[in-house]
RORO-749122 format. One record per residue (C-alpha): residue in three letters; x, y, z. Coordinates in steps of 0.2 Angstrom, whole numbers, padded with zeros to 4 digits. Example, Ala and Ser with C-alpha at 12.3 -4.5 7.8 and 13.67 -1.06 7.14 Angstrom:
ala/0062/-0022/0039 $
ser/0068/-0005/0036 $
END
This chain:
unk/-0001/0001/-0001 $
unk/0015/0010/0004 $
unk/0022/0008/-0013 $
unk/0002/0012/-0022 $
unk/0004/0030/-0012 $
unk/0023/0033/-0017 $
unk/0020/0030/-0035 $
unk/0003/0041/-0035 $
unk/0010/0054/-0026 $
unk/0024/0055/-0040 $
unk/0012/0054/-0052 $
unk/0002/0068/-0048 $
unk/0014/0079/-0042 $
unk/0022/0077/-0059 $
unk/0040/0074/-0051 $
unk/0052/0061/-0061 $
unk/0063/0048/-0053 $
unk/0073/0047/-0066 $
unk/0088/0061/-0066 $
unk/0088/0072/-0084 $
unk/0100/0073/-0094 $
unk/0112/0089/-0091 $
unk/0107/0102/-0107 $
unk/0120/0101/-0120 $
unk/0130/0118/-0122 $
unk/0125/0128/-0134 $
unk/0130/0146/-0141 $
unk/0121/0159/-0149 $
unk/0136/0167/-0157 $
unk/0124/0184/-0164 $
unk/0127/0186/-0145 $
unk/0143/0189/-0142 $
unk/0147/0208/-0147 $
unk/0151/0221/-0135 $
unk/0137/0227/-0127 $
unk/0136/0246/-0121 $
unk/0121/0254/-0113 $
unk/0109/0238/-0120 $
unk/0115/0244/-0138 $
unk/0129/0232/-0147 $
unk/0141/0239/-0156 $
unk/0157/0230/-0164 $
unk/0173/0228/-0157 $
unk/0187/0237/-0166 $
unk/0202/0231/-0153 $
unk/0207/0217/-0142 $
unk/0202/0202/-0139 $
unk/0181/0197/-0139 $
unk/0183/0191/-0120 $
unk/0189/0207/-0115 $
unk/0172/0217/-0121 $
unk/0157/0214/-0110 $
unk/0145/0199/-0116 $
unk/0133/0188/-0106 $
unk/0136/0174/-0120 $
unk/0157/0176/-0119 $
unk/0152/0174/-0100 $
unk/0142/0158/-0103 $
unk/0157/0153/-0115 $
unk/0171/0156/-0102 $
unk/0159/0148/-0087 $
unk/0160/0131/-0099 $
unk/0176/0133/-0098 $
unk/0187/0118/-0109 $
unk/0169/0111/-0112 $
unk/0166/0125/-0125 $
unk/0180/0121/-0138 $
unk/0174/0107/-0145 $
unk/0156/0117/-0147 $
unk/0165/0131/-0155 $
unk/0175/0118/-0167 $
unk/0160/0111/-0173 $
unk/0152/0127/-0174 $
unk/0165/0133/-0189 $
unk/0158/0123/-0205 $
unk/0140/0134/-0200 $
unk/0139/0145/-0216 $
unk/0122/0155/-0208 $
unk/0127/0172/-0208 $
unk/0125/0182/-0190 $
unk/0111/0193/-0189 $
unk/0116/0206/-0180 $
unk/0112/0227/-0181 $
unk/0132/0231/-0183 $
unk/0145/0220/-0185 $
unk/0151/0210/-0170 $
unk/0171/0214/-0178 $
unk/0171/0231/-0185 $
unk/0174/0233/-0204 $
unk/0169/0213/-0203 $
unk/0152/0213/-0212 $
unk/0142/0198/-0219 $
unk/0150/0187/-0205 $
unk/0144/0168/-0203 $
unk/0143/0156/-0188 $
unk/0157/0149/-0192 $
unk/0169/0165/-0194 $
unk/0164/0169/-0178 $
unk/0169/0155/-0170 $
unk/0186/0154/-0178 $
unk/0190/0171/-0172 $
unk/0183/0168/-0156 $
unk/0194/0152/-0155 $
unk/0207/0162/-0160 $
unk/0206/0173/-0145 $
unk/0204/0163/-0134 $
unk/0219/0153/-0135 $
unk/0231/0170/-0135 $
unk/0232/0180/-0118 $
unk/0230/0197/-0116 $
unk/0250/0203/-0124 $
unk/0243/0194/-0141 $
unk/0254/0179/-0140 $
unk/0246/0163/-0144 $
unk/0244/0147/-0131 $
unk/0244/0134/-0141 $
unk/0256/0131/-0156 $
unk/0245/0131/-0172 $
unk/0231/0141/-0168 $
unk/0237/0158/-0173 $
unk/0228/0165/-0189 $
unk/0244/0164/-0198 $
unk/0246/0145/-0196 $
unk/0227/0142/-0200 $
unk/0226/0154/-0216 $
unk/0235/0152/-0231 $
unk/0253/0161/-0230 $
unk/0253/0169/-0249 $
unk/0234/0180/-0240 $
unk/0245/0185/-0226 $
unk/0246/0204/-0230 $
unk/0226/0202/-0234 $
unk/0212/0210/-0221 $
unk/0209/0194/-0208 $
unk/0191/0194/-0216 $
unk/0198/0193/-0234 $
unk/0210/0178/-0230 $
unk/0197/0169/-0221 $
unk/0183/0171/-0236 $
unk/0199/0166/-0250 $
unk/0204/0151/-0238 $
unk/0186/0144/-0237 $
unk/0183/0150/-0256 $
unk/0198/0140/-0258 $
unk/0196/0124/-0247 $
unk/0179/0125/-0240 $
unk/0177/0127/-0221 $
unk/0179/0108/-0216 $
unk/0197/0111/-0219 $
unk/0197/0123/-0206 $
unk/0187/0113/-0193 $
unk/0201/0098/-0198 $
unk/0215/0109/-0190 $
unk/0207/0114/-0176 $
unk/0200/0097/-0172 $
unk/0217/0090/-0174 $
unk/0223/0105/-0161 $
unk/0212/0098/-0150 $
unk/0215/0079/-0151 $
unk/0233/0084/-0147 $
unk/0233/0099/-0134 $
unk/0213/0097/-0128 $
unk/0216/0086/-0113 $
unk/0231/0100/-0106 $
unk/0219/0115/-0109 $
unk/0213/0126/-0093 $
unk/0205/0141/-0091 $
unk/0219/0156/-0085 $
unk/0205/0167/-0074 $
unk/0221/0181/-0073 $
unk/0226/0181/-0093 $
unk/0207/0177/-0098 $
unk/0212/0163/-0111 $
unk/0214/0146/-0111 $
unk/0233/0139/-0110 $
unk/0239/0122/-0109 $
unk/0245/0114/-0093 $
unk/0263/0118/-0086 $
unk/0268/0131/-0100 $
END
């Protein structure tokens, strides 16, 4: 009788005995921009993590778990729907473009030194395009090789270093343990 009463109480209250699976991480990169007085404005200098953004706070709070999510997003060709470009002078930015820029910033310290070898822009892009603007370098690379080629480069970096990565709260970047 006690068991029947317990089952009835659980059924009537809607309490689930099964633990719910944790919600998978998801980042809306269109909301990552610098917000001032409630308005999103473009970032013109420095790293994306150095500007106030609730979405950036969520990415940082997720720690190294955010990196594979961002790597997965590199191939997303959907345009970011923002009033202003998130990065100044970079019009027509896609979700994949933003994910790639974000990864580059998250793996650079406050002095702009890369914290993981091979994560710098010049290592990822074609060397013959190094004198072009970053947006142009990326668009040319994607046209020649596709977004998946960039994703593969980041997947290789993550496979090699992922278990060594931690968030350095002082420098506000990902670093490798012991370095």
